[in-house]
C-alpha positions as CSV (number, residue, x, y, z in Angstrom):
1,M,100.1,187.8,-95.2
2,L,97.1,186.2,-96.7
3,I,94.6,189.3,-95.7
4,L,97.4,191.8,-96.5
5,L,97.3,190.6,-100.2
6,G,93.5,190.7,-100.2
7,S,93.5,193.8,-99.0
8,L,96.0,195.6,-101.4
9,L,93.9,193.4,-104.8
10,A,90.8,194.9,-103.6
11,H,92.0,198.5,-103.2
12,A,93.8,198.0,-106.5
13,V,90.4,197.2,-107.8
14,Y,89.0,200.7,-105.9
15,S,92.0,202.3,-107.7
16,L,91.2,201.6,-111.1
17,I,87.3,202.6,-110.5
18,I,88.3,206.1,-109.4
19,L,90.6,206.1,-112.7
20,F,87.3,205.5,-114.8
21,V,85.2,208.3,-112.4
22,I,88.6,211.0,-113.4
23,F,88.3,210.0,-116.9
24,G,84.5,210.3,-116.9
25,L,84.0,214.0,-115.2
26,I,86.8,214.7,-118.0
27,E,84.7,214.1,-120.8
28,R,81.8,216.0,-118.9
29,L,83.7,219.2,-118.1
30,G,85.7,218.7,-121.5
31,F,82.3,218.8,-122.8
32,C,81.2,221.8,-120.9
33,V,84.1,223.6,-122.4
34,V,83.4,222.8,-125.9
35,S,80.0,224.4,-125.8
36,L,81.4,227.1,-124.3
37,F,84.0,228.1,-127.2
38,R,81.1,226.8,-129.5
39,C,78.5,229.0,-128.2
40,G,77.1,231.7,-130.6
41,R,78.9,229.9,-133.5
42,A,77.1,229.8,-137.1
43,P,76.6,226.1,-137.4
44,T,78.7,224.4,-140.0
45,L,76.7,221.3,-141.3
46,P,74.4,223.4,-143.5
47,T,70.6,222.4,-143.1
48,N,69.3,222.9,-146.8
49,G,70.3,222.1,-149.8
50,S,72.8,224.4,-150.2
51,A,75.3,221.4,-149.8
52,E,74.6,219.8,-153.1
53,R,76.6,223.3,-154.6
54,R,79.4,222.5,-152.4
55,L,80.1,218.9,-152.9
56,P,81.3,217.6,-156.4
57,S,77.9,216.6,-158.2
58,A,79.3,212.7,-158.8
59,T,79.3,212.4,-155.0
60,S,77.9,209.0,-154.9
61,V,76.4,207.5,-151.8
62,C,74.6,204.2,-150.7
63,V,71.9,204.3,-147.8
64,Q,72.3,200.3,-146.2
65,L,69.9,198.8,-144.5
66,P,70.7,195.4,-142.3
67,M,67.7,193.5,-141.4
68,F,66.6,190.2,-140.4
69,N,62.6,189.7,-139.8
70,E,61.7,193.3,-138.8
71,R,58.0,192.7,-139.6
72,A,57.2,195.6,-137.7
73,V,59.7,198.5,-139.1
74,A,60.6,197.1,-142.4
75,T,59.2,199.6,-144.5
76,R,59.6,202.3,-142.6
77,S,62.7,201.9,-142.7
78,I,62.5,201.3,-146.5
79,D,60.5,204.8,-147.0
80,A,62.6,206.7,-144.9
81,A,65.8,205.8,-146.5
82,C,64.6,206.5,-149.9
83,R,62.9,210.0,-149.0
84,L,66.3,211.2,-148.1
85,R,67.2,213.9,-150.2
86,W,70.2,213.2,-152.9
87,P,70.7,213.5,-156.7
88,Y,69.1,210.7,-157.9
89,G,71.7,209.8,-160.2
90,S,74.4,209.4,-157.5
91,F,71.8,207.7,-154.8
92,E,70.9,204.0,-154.3
93,V,69.2,201.9,-151.1
94,Q,70.5,198.4,-150.6
95,V,68.3,197.0,-148.6
96,L,70.4,193.9,-146.6
97,D,67.4,191.5,-146.1
98,D,68.4,188.6,-144.3
99,S,64.9,187.7,-143.2
100,T,62.9,184.4,-142.9
101,D,59.8,184.5,-142.6
102,A,58.6,185.1,-145.8
103,E,55.4,187.6,-144.6
104,V,58.0,189.8,-144.1
105,R,59.8,188.8,-147.3
106,T,57.0,190.2,-149.1
107,K,56.8,193.2,-147.2
108,V,60.2,194.5,-148.4
109,D,60.4,193.7,-151.9
110,A,56.9,195.0,-152.1
111,A,58.1,198.6,-150.1
112,A,61.3,198.5,-152.5
113,A,59.2,197.9,-155.8
114,M,56.7,200.7,-154.7
115,W,60.2,203.3,-154.6
116,R,61.4,202.1,-157.9
117,S,58.5,202.5,-159.5
118,R,59.2,206.4,-158.5
119,G,62.2,207.0,-160.0
120,V,64.7,205.4,-156.5
121,R,67.5,202.8,-157.1
122,C,66.3,200.6,-154.1
123,E,67.2,197.1,-154.3
124,V,66.9,194.1,-152.3
125,V,70.3,192.0,-151.2
126,R,69.5,188.7,-150.1
127,R,72.4,186.2,-149.2
128,A,72.0,182.4,-149.0
129,R,73.2,182.1,-146.0
130,R,73.5,184.5,-142.8
131,D,76.9,184.2,-142.7
132,G,78.7,186.7,-140.4
133,Y,74.9,188.0,-139.3
134,K,74.7,191.6,-139.7
135,A,78.7,192.0,-140.2
136,G,79.1,189.6,-142.9
137,A,75.4,191.2,-144.5
138,L,77.1,195.1,-144.3
139,E,80.6,193.4,-146.3
140,Y,78.3,191.3,-148.9
141,G,76.6,194.4,-149.8
142,R,79.4,196.6,-150.0
143,K,81.2,194.7,-152.2
144,Q,77.8,195.2,-154.8
145,T,78.1,198.8,-154.7
146,S,80.7,201.6,-156.6
147,A,79.2,204.2,-154.2
148,E,81.6,206.8,-152.1
149,F,80.0,206.7,-149.2
150,L,78.2,204.3,-147.1
151,A,75.2,205.1,-145.1
152,L,73.8,202.9,-142.5
153,F,70.5,202.8,-140.7
154,D,69.3,199.8,-138.6
155,A,65.6,199.1,-139.3
156,D,64.3,200.9,-136.1
157,F,65.8,204.2,-137.0
158,V,64.2,206.9,-138.8
159,P,66.3,209.4,-140.5
160,E,65.2,213.0,-141.5
161,P,65.4,213.8,-145.3
162,D,68.0,216.0,-144.5
163,F,70.2,213.6,-142.8
164,L,72.9,213.7,-146.0
165,L,72.8,216.9,-146.6
166,R,73.7,218.1,-143.5
167,T,76.3,215.0,-142.9
168,I,78.2,214.4,-146.5
169,P,79.4,217.8,-146.2
170,S,81.4,217.1,-143.0
171,F,83.7,214.5,-145.5
172,F,84.4,217.9,-147.5
173,G,86.3,221.3,-146.5
174,S,85.1,224.9,-147.1
175,D,86.9,224.7,-150.3
176,G,85.4,221.2,-151.9
177,E,88.6,219.4,-151.4
178,P,88.1,215.9,-150.1
179,L,89.1,215.2,-146.6
180,L,90.5,211.7,-147.1
181,D,91.9,211.2,-143.5
182,L,88.1,211.2,-142.3
183,A,86.8,207.8,-142.1
184,L,83.5,208.4,-140.4
185,V,80.7,211.1,-139.5
186,Q,78.6,209.7,-136.5
187,G,75.3,210.8,-136.2
188,Q,73.2,211.7,-132.9
189,W,71.0,208.6,-131.6
190,A,67.4,210.5,-130.7
191,H,64.7,208.7,-129.5
192,L,61.0,207.7,-130.4
193,N,59.3,206.2,-127.3
194,A,61.2,207.9,-124.3
195,L,58.4,208.4,-122.4
196,D,56.6,205.5,-122.5
197,S,58.3,204.0,-119.3
198,L,60.8,204.5,-116.3
199,L,62.4,202.0,-118.2
200,T,62.8,203.7,-121.6
201,L,63.1,206.9,-119.7
202,S,66.3,205.9,-118.0
203,Q,67.8,205.0,-121.6
204,S,67.3,207.8,-123.0
205,L,69.3,209.8,-120.0
206,S,71.8,207.4,-120.2
207,L,72.7,207.6,-124.3
208,D,71.8,211.2,-124.4
209,D,75.0,211.3,-121.9
210,H,76.8,209.7,-124.5
211,H,75.5,211.4,-127.6
212,S,75.8,214.9,-126.1
213,A,78.8,214.7,-123.5
214,Q,80.8,211.9,-124.6
215,M,80.6,212.1,-128.2
216,V,81.2,216.0,-128.9
217,W,84.2,215.8,-126.1
218,R,85.9,212.9,-128.1
219,S,85.0,214.4,-131.5
220,A,86.3,218.0,-130.6
221,I,89.2,216.5,-128.0
222,V,90.9,213.3,-129.5
223,G,89.5,213.2,-133.2
224,F,88.3,209.6,-132.6
225,V,84.5,208.2,-132.4
226,N,83.7,205.0,-132.6
227,F,80.5,204.1,-134.6
228,T,77.1,203.1,-132.9
229,G,76.3,200.0,-135.9
230,T,73.4,202.6,-136.9
231,A,73.0,206.4,-138.0
232,G,76.4,207.0,-139.2
233,V,77.9,207.4,-142.8
234,W,81.5,205.9,-143.8
235,R,83.8,206.4,-146.1
236,A,83.8,203.3,-148.2
237,A,87.5,203.6,-149.1
238,A,87.9,203.9,-145.6
239,I,86.5,200.3,-144.7
240,E,88.2,198.7,-147.9
241,H,91.8,200.4,-146.1
242,A,90.7,198.4,-142.5
243,G,90.4,195.0,-144.2
244,G,85.9,195.3,-144.6
245,W,83.4,194.3,-142.4
246,R,84.2,191.4,-139.3
247,A,82.3,189.3,-137.4
248,A,85.0,188.6,-135.1
249,S,83.0,190.9,-132.3
250,L,79.1,191.2,-131.5
251,V,80.1,194.9,-131.5
252,E,81.2,194.9,-135.2
253,D,80.9,198.7,-135.9
254,C,83.0,199.4,-132.7
255,E,85.9,196.8,-133.9
256,L,85.9,198.3,-137.2
257,S,85.9,201.9,-135.8
258,F,89.5,200.9,-134.2
259,R,90.8,199.2,-136.9
260,V,90.3,202.5,-139.3
261,L,92.1,204.6,-136.5
262,F,95.1,202.4,-136.4
263,A,95.3,202.2,-140.0
264,G,95.7,206.1,-139.5
265,Y,91.7,207.6,-140.5
266,R,90.4,210.1,-138.1
267,T,86.2,209.6,-136.8
268,T,83.9,212.5,-136.5
269,F,80.8,213.3,-134.5
270,A,77.6,215.5,-136.0
271,E,74.8,216.7,-134.0
272,V,72.2,215.5,-136.3
273,P,69.6,213.3,-134.2
274,V,68.3,210.7,-135.9
275,P,65.2,209.2,-134.0
276,A,64.8,205.1,-133.1
277,E,62.7,203.1,-130.9
278,L,64.3,202.1,-127.7
279,P,64.0,198.3,-126.2
280,A,60.5,198.4,-124.1
281,S,60.8,195.6,-122.1
282,L,63.7,194.5,-119.1
283,S,64.2,191.4,-121.2
284,A,64.9,193.3,-124.5
285,Y,67.0,195.9,-122.4
286,K,68.7,193.0,-121.0
287,A,69.5,191.2,-124.2
288,Q,71.0,194.3,-125.0
289,Q,73.1,195.2,-122.7
290,R,74.7,191.4,-122.9
291,R,75.4,191.8,-126.3
292,W,77.4,195.5,-126.4
293,T,79.4,194.6,-123.0
294,F,80.3,190.6,-124.2
295,G,80.9,192.8,-127.3
296,W,83.6,195.2,-125.9
297,A,85.6,192.3,-123.8
298,Q,85.9,190.5,-127.5
299,L,87.2,193.5,-128.5
300,I,89.6,194.4,-125.7
301,R,90.8,190.9,-126.6
302,L,91.6,191.8,-130.4
303,H,92.7,194.6,-130.2
304,G,94.0,195.9,-126.7
305,A,97.0,194.9,-127.2
306,E,97.5,196.4,-130.4
307,L,96.3,199.9,-129.0
308,L,98.9,199.8,-125.9
309,F,102.2,198.4,-128.0
310,G,101.1,199.0,-131.8
311,F,99.3,201.9,-132.1
312,R,101.9,205.3,-132.3
313,C,99.9,208.7,-130.8
314,P,100.8,211.1,-128.0
315,L,100.2,209.6,-124.5
316,L,97.3,211.8,-123.0
317,K,95.3,209.9,-126.3
318,K,96.3,206.7,-125.5
319,L,95.5,207.2,-122.7
320,H,91.8,208.0,-123.3
321,L,91.5,205.9,-125.7
322,C,92.6,202.5,-123.5
323,F,89.8,203.9,-121.1
324,H,87.3,203.8,-124.3
325,M,88.4,200.3,-125.2
326,C,88.0,198.9,-121.7
327,L,84.5,201.1,-120.1
328,S,82.8,198.2,-119.9
329,V,85.6,196.5,-117.3
330,Q,84.2,199.0,-114.6
331,W,81.0,196.6,-114.2
332,P,83.2,193.7,-113.0
333,L,85.3,196.4,-110.9
334,W,82.4,197.6,-109.5
335,M,81.2,194.5,-108.7
336,A,84.0,192.8,-107.0
337,W,84.8,196.2,-104.9
338,Q,80.6,196.0,-103.6
339,L,82.1,192.1,-102.9
340,A,85.0,193.0,-101.1
341,V,83.7,195.6,-98.9
342,P,82.2,193.5,-96.4
343,W,85.3,191.7,-96.1
344,L,87.2,194.5,-95.8
345,A,85.5,195.8,-93.0
346,Y,85.6,192.6,-90.7
347,H,88.6,192.7,-91.0
348,K,89.4,197.0,-90.2
349,L,91.1,197.2,-93.3
350,L,88.5,199.3,-95.2
351,F,89.3,202.7,-93.2
352,Y,92.2,203.2,-90.8
353,T,91.3,203.6,-87.2
354,Y,93.1,204.6,-84.1
355,D,92.7,204.2,-80.5
356,H,93.0,207.0,-77.9
357,P,93.4,207.0,-74.5
358,G,90.5,207.5,-71.9
359,M,88.3,206.5,-75.1
């Protein structure tokens, strides 16, 4: 009986793995179909100043740059943010600097002061305590601005000057009326150091799959993509409606994305690349992946029941959202299956075998 129960449990794990594979194939084949339908169509996002004429003149944007002791990239990040093209009267930059290094703080202050001398509203926002870490800094900064839209960039991301002109229009219809149900436009990650090593190249391939195939399909078919923590633009009112930033999970960006979904908003993806640096060392990569995986596990604990039993939507959409939320579960499932295979093979439970007379 114990062997039978072990076999059933192991094959249940295998069945769940197959489900993850099937959903992954659906996303990638779906991406191909979506791409075929879009083939030959004119781009929907403007690439020049025509965006400014399509939008209400008072559309205000605040660019938020959360950073902590970013010695190497702090100045570059501030420079890139302040070079974004938008009417100066409706544009501001918040440097949410939690740095404890005096030299870094001096660099940040000098860079912000230089852009203020050029007419850009660039303010350094510091807190007495780092409560909530990044999520706490973003929430603190959000309460200091009345901007309608919040564009977020981690310190190692370098947006092109036309980023806002190519993303903000997605929040408005062709007639200039706001699409009030749209909470987020997520940009596409690109890479500054993809060819530096085999490690960075493999990361770029994985992220390109996520930001090309998965994001495009989820945006077009499901109407939901999670915020990746950077390179995106939020409607400030949607964050407020969902309860603001919280530090309940290590992936505060994804946690907010699901709360916004439950509040009745949709999110979308824009193929507007924003280059950044990939982790160049194995230790940095392992730390990043551990944080992401642990954070998604926290997210399941926080919102899994709400998604299953509280959130109302079509069944197929709910199934895909469950797949989306539980992606990190596949890694322990794979490990459990690999550990079970030798035991199943020893007990001849892995495959059915038949003995034929005379053989």
